[in-house]
N, C-alpha and C positions, 0 to 999 in steps of 0.2 A: 047816774049812780048817787046811793046817799054820802053824804059828808062820813068823813073819820074824828069822831068827837075824842078819839081818846086812843089811849098804843094798844090795846085791846079791842077796838073795832074794827073789824076788817070788811069792806067791801065784798059783796061775793061775786065771785066769775063770771065771765060773759062767756058765753058760748055762741057758735055759729053755728049751722048743719049743716052738713057736707049735702051738696046736691045729689051724690050719689052714693047710697049704701046708708043715708040720712043718720049718721052718726053727730053725735054734736062735740063739736073742737073747743077747746081752750083759747079764747085771743090771747093768752099769753101761753107763749111755751118755753122748754127747758132745755138750752144745747150743751152738748159738751165740750164744746171747745176747749177754754183752757180750765178746766173743773179738774183737768186731771193734777195740776199743781198742789190739791188740797189731797190732805190722807184720806183714805178710805170710808175711815168713820164720816169724817165731814160732809164725803159724797154722798154713801148713804143717805144721811142725815137730810143733805138735800132736797134729795130726789122724796124722801117719805115726806119732808114738811112739803114740798110742792103740790105731792099727789093730795093730801089732806088740806090744804089750801085750794085743791080744784083745777092746779094745772094737772091735763091730761096728754099734751102734746108734748114729747121726746122725740129731739133732733138725735139721731145717733151717729156721728160724727165726730169721732176723738183722736186725738192726733199720739196716742198710744193706745195701746190694751189696759190698763190701770183699772181706768172708769167701768169697766165691763162686768166686774164682779160686784163692788158695790153697787151697782144700777140693777143688775140681778136680784139683788137680797133685797131691795128696796120695792121692786115689781115683781116680785114672783105672787104675792098673796094679791095683788092691783092687777094682775096681768087684763084681765078682761075690764079695767075701768081705765086704759092706758092707750093712748095711740102712738106707737115705735114708727118713726120717719130713717130708713137706712138708705145710705148713700151707695147706688151701685158705680162704680169707677173710682172712688175716690181711695184714695191709698197712703198709710204714713210709713214709709219706711224707714224702722228706725227713729222715728220721732221727725220725720222730712216729710214734709207733706207734697202731693203728687197725687197725680191721677194717669188712669191705664183706660183703654180700648179694648186689651186684652181678654177676652172674654173668662178666658182659664182662671187667670188671675182676680174677673169680680165673683167671679163662682168660688174661688178658695175664699175669698172676703168676707161673701155672703154667708157662706155654711160655718166659717168660725165665729161670725158676730152673733150668731143664732145661736151656737153650742155657750157660748162665753152668757148671753143674755138668759140663758137657760127659758128659750122658747123655739115654738116650730113655726113660727110668724112676723111677718112684722105689716103693720098696716097697711104704709107709703112706702114703697118702692120706687126709688127718687133716681134716676139717670141725672150722673153727675157734671156739670158746666159743661151744657151743650149751646157752646157761644157763636158757634163759626158753623158756615156750611159745608167745612169737612169733616166737623163733629157729627152733624147730621148725617150725614152718609154714612159714617163709620156705625156709629149707634143702630142706622134703620136698614140698612143694604151689606156693609161691607164684611163686619163682626159678628155678626149674632145676638148683640145685644139685645135688642129689641126684642129680638124671637124667645131670648132667653126669659127675658122679663115678664112678656104675655103667656109663655109653658108657666110658670111661676103662678101666677095669676089665678091660671086656669086649674091649676093643683091647689088655690085656696094658702099658697107660701106667701100670697102679696096680697093683700084685700083691694089696693088703689095704685095706680099707675101714675107716675109724675116726673118731670126732672125741675133740674135747676139752671137757671139760666143768668145773663146781665144783656141778652138781645132779644128785646118785644118782637121782632120778626121771624123770628126761631118759634118762641112760643106761639105766637100766631100759627104757626105752620101746624105745629101741634094740636091747636083748640081747632083748627080748621079741620083737620082731618078726626077730631072725634077720637082722639089717642089716650088723651091724658083727664084726671080724676082733679089734681093739683097742679100747682106752680110754685116752686121758691123764685120768687126774684129777687136778686141781690141790688140794692141801689148804691 
């Protein structure tokens, strides 16, 4: 990586190629975490700046609906250049974080996010927090969540399937079954 000599010098973004699909993904992404604490103009400008500097990976888990409109404005003209990751099962009810395995709530939240972002697809559909055997059973066998995601992938509404987890054994199960394209492993 070239040295930065002055405040206007910027190193170029580095990208990795996804094994399936061949998309180039920036090694730096932008999440929604606490961005809602900023005003809408600052959120929009932040997302536009990130895109301008080569960031193309955006994790779309927000603690409230406020960031979606400025994100939508920022990515509208750049949708083909950005990769959105949406979490299936993450819920923020009145700003309180939680998650659900209720497929009706998951469908409703996803449809709402697509509408708020003014897009008709997500690049990555992640099942949120599969950390225990019961989570695996809920997603794969009991609640129809994996079937729902697979149907969205078949329809082109999700381009890649993935999951977030804190458990290497759960991740290994999905990898061994060749079910996922990407993992978010929280440390």
